[in-house]
N, C-alpha and C positions, 0 to 999 in steps of 0.2 A: 676501733671504737666508732660507732655511728655518730655522724655529725648532727647537731641539734640547731635548727634555725628558728628564729622568732616567728610566731604565728603570722604576723603582719607581712613578713617577707615572703613566706610560703604562699600566702593568699595572693600577693601581688604578682609573684611569678606565675601562678596558675592562671590569673586573669589575663596576663600578657600573652601566655601561650594559647589560651582559648581564643582571644581576639585575633592572633596571628593565624590560627587554623581557620577561623571563619573567613578571613580576608583571602586566604589562599584557595579556599574551596568555593567561594562565591564566583560564579561565572556569568558573563553576559553573552548571549548568542547573537551573532550578526549574520546577515546574508548579503552577498554581493553578486550581481549579475555576471554570468560568464558568457553565455552564447544562446542562440536560438537554433533549434533543429527543425527543418521542414518549413513549408509555406502552403497556403491554400491551393488545392488543385488535385489532379489525378495523374500527374506525371511521376517520373522516377524521383523518389525522395519527398514528394509532396503528399499532403494528407487533407482529409476532410473530417472534421469532428473526431479527432483522436480521443479515445476514451480511456486508454490504459497504457502504461509504460512499465517495462521491466528491464532490469540490468542483471546480467549473469556475472559470476565471479571474475570473469576476465574483462568485464567492462563493456561487453557487447550490449547494445540497446535494442530492445524489441518494442515496437509500437503497434497497438491495435488501432489501425486506421479504419475506424468503424464506418464512416460515411462511404468509403470506397470498398468496404468488405474485404480487407486484406491485412496482412501483417507485414510491417516494414522492418528491415534489419539495418542498423547503423553500427559503425565501430565506436570505440570509446571517445573519439574526437568529434563524433557527429557526422562522419563521412558516410554517405549512403552506400550500402553494399548490395542488397537484393530485396526482393519481395516475394510473397506467396499469396495466392488467393484471387479475389474477384468473386462477384456474386455467383452462387451456384449451390448445388446440393451434394456434390461428389467430394472425394478425398482431396484435401488441399483447397477447397472452395468454402466460402463462408456466407452467412446471412447476418450482417451487422455483428461481428465479433466484439465482445465487450471486455474480456479479460485475457491476460497473457501472463504466464509465469515461466521463468527460465532458471534452470538449475546448473547450467554449464555443460550438461550432457543432453538434457531434454528441454523442449519448449512445449508447453501446454496452452491451448487456446480454448476459451469458452465461447463457443459458437452459438450465440443467443437465439437467433431465429430458427436455426436448424436443430436446436435442442440437443446439442452434443458437445463433447470435449474432444478435440483432436490433439494428437501427439506428434511432434516432429523432432528430428535431431537438431543440433545447435545451428546447422546451416540451412534449416527449414526444408529438409526432405521428410515427406510424410511417413510416419511409422504406424499409426493406427488411429481408430476412432472409437470412442465410447458413446453410444447413443443413450440419451436420457430416457428413451422410450422402452429400453430393456426393462422388463419387469423383475423385481426381486421377489415378488409374490403376485398372484393374480390381481390385475387392475391397479397395481402400485408401481408406477415407473420410478426409476432411480432419481430423476430430477426433471423439472419442466423447462425452466428458462435459466440456464446457467449464466452468471454474471462475473463474479470474482473467483480467483483461484489462489490458494495458498499452499505451499509445500512445507511439510514439517521436516525436522532433521532426520526423522526415520523414513522419510519418503512418502508418508501418507498425503493424500490430496484432499484439501478442504474446498468445497464448492459452495458458493452462495447461490441459492435458488431464489431468484427475484420473484417468481410467480407464486411459489408455495411458501415463501417467506420462512426459510429455514436454511441451516447449513448441513451439508452432507459430507461426512468424512469417509473416504475410501482408502483401503489399504493398497499396498503395492501390487497385490494380486488381483485387484479390481473388485474386492468385496466391500459392501457397505458395512462400516464398523459402527457408525453412530449417526443420528440425526438430532439436531438441537436448534433451539431458537423458535420453535413452532408455537402453536396456539396454547399449548398446555404448560409453557415454560415460565409463566408468571412474570416476574420482573425482567427475565431474560428474553421475553418474547420480542421477536424482530418484526419490523415492518419495512418492506421493500429493501432488503439488504443488498449491498452492491460490493464494494471492495472488501478484501480480507487479507490479513497477514498473520503468519505464525511466528512467534518469538522463539528465541533460542531455548527458553525454558519450557516451551510447549504451549504457552498461553496463546489463545486465539483472539485476535482483534478484528472486529467486524464493523464496517461502516453501516450503521443501522439508520439508513437514510430517512425513512419515514418517521422515525423517532428523534431525528436530529441529534445523534450522539454516536459515540464509539462504544460498542458493547464488548466486554471482555469475558472470556470463558476459559476454563481449564481444557486440557486436551481431550477430556471425555465429554465435554459439553456442559459442565456445571457452570452456571452464571456466577461471576466473581464481582464485577463492578461495572460502572459506566464512566465514561470520560466525555466532558464537553457538553453535557446536558444543560440547556439554557444559554449556551454560548455559540454553539455551532448551528448552522442552518443547512439541512439536507446534505450532509457530507457524503461523498461517493468514493473517496480514496483514502487509504491508510497505509503507512509504512513505519518501520522501526529501524533505528540504528543500533550500533553495538552497545551503546549506553542505555538501551531500552527506552530511549525517548520516542514519543509517538508523534509522527508527522501526519497531518491531515489535510486533504484537499477539501476545504470548506466551500463546497460548490455554491450554495445559496448566497454566501457572502462574498464570493469571488476573491478568495484569499487563501493563503496557506497558514496553518497554525501548528505550533509545536508544543506538546505537553510532556511532562514527566510521565512515567508509567503509572503513577498514582493519580494523575489528573491535574497536576499543578500547571498553570499556564506559564510557558517559558517565552514564547514569541508569537506574535501575529504579524503577518507580512502581506502587503499587497492590497489592492482595491480594484473595483470594476473599471475596465478600460482596455485599450488596445496597444498602449505603449509598453516599453520595456519595464518589467517589474509589475505590470498590471495584468489582470486576468479577466476572462469572461467565461464563467461556468466551468472552472477547472474540475476535472473528473478523477484525476489520479495523481499520485506522488510516489517517487521512488528515491531511495538513498543508496549511494554507492561509495565504497571506500571511506566511509565515515565523514565525508566532506562534500561530496557532490550531491545536490538535490535536484531532481528532475520533476517537472510539473507538466502534466498533460493539460495544456491550456485549450480546452476543447473548442469553444466557440471562436477562438482566434486562430484555430487550425494550425497549431504549432506545439512544440515542446520547448519550454524554457528551462535553462540549466543555471543553477546558482551554486556558489561556494559558501559552505557553512564554516564559520569561525567561532572560536571561543576566546573571550577576553576576560581576564581576571578583573573583577570590579575595582580593586584597589589600584590596578594599573591604569584603568580607564579614566579614573578621576584626576 
C-alpha cells in the first residue's frame, strides 16, 4: 500500500532538497599563480611579444614567439626544450608567427607575414607548408593574413584571416570546405578576427577583436550567438575547458575573463601591470588538464601559468 504524506511535509521536503541541490551545484572559480615561463630576450627560452600559446594532450607547451619570429617548445613543467624558426621565407622560418595549434601529433603555425600555415611534427620537424596564395579559383587566394588556428575533432583546420576578416575551414585533405564571418554574414560579420577555438561539440569560438566580443558559430559557419559584447575590449585569445567554459584574453583591458558557454560572466582576473598576476596586452590563453591556465602576457614578454580551482559556495561561506 502506498504511503500518504501530508501536503505540508511533502512541500517542505521538496524545498529542502531543492535548496541542497542549489548549494551543491553553485561554484566559485578561483585562480592562483603557479609560475612564469620565459623572459624578455632572444636567448634560449626567452621571448619577445609572445602572441599565442598552445598545449598538446601530453602537456607540451608551444609558444609563438612573435617578436623573434620563432616557435618555442617547453615541457609541461615549463622547462625549455627547443625552438624552430627565425625570420625568413623558407621552410621552418617565419615572419611574425601569430598562431600555433598542437594536436599531439602535429603542430600548425600561422605564419602571418609569409601568408602561410606551416605544419611540423610534435618535436618541430618541418612537414609541409600551405601557402595562402594558392588559388582555389582565379584571383581568389585561400587566405591573406592567417592569425589564429583551431583544430576540430575531425581534424579540420579553422583559420582566422585577419586581413580578409573571415574564417576559412579546411579539410584534412587540404580543401576549402567553408568560409564564414565575412561581409555578407550580418550579425556574424567579423572585424579583425584573431584567436579561435573549436569545442568538442563542433561549435567555433572566434575572438572578434574589432567588434570586442567572442562570436560563436556552428561547424558549418552559421552564426549562433555572441559572448562578452559590451564587457570585453579588443580580445585576441579564446580557449575552452571540458565544462565548455569560455576563457578569454581580454587584451584591451589587460585581464583574463571566464564565461559560461552561454555568456554568463564567471570570473574576471588581473589588471594592467608588470607584477605577478598582472598583464600588459595579453594576446592568448590556453587551458590544460582542466586546471592549468596559461596566458600569453605579450607586452611583459612572458607566459604566466595559473591554477584554476572550484569551491562550492556553501563551503566558502
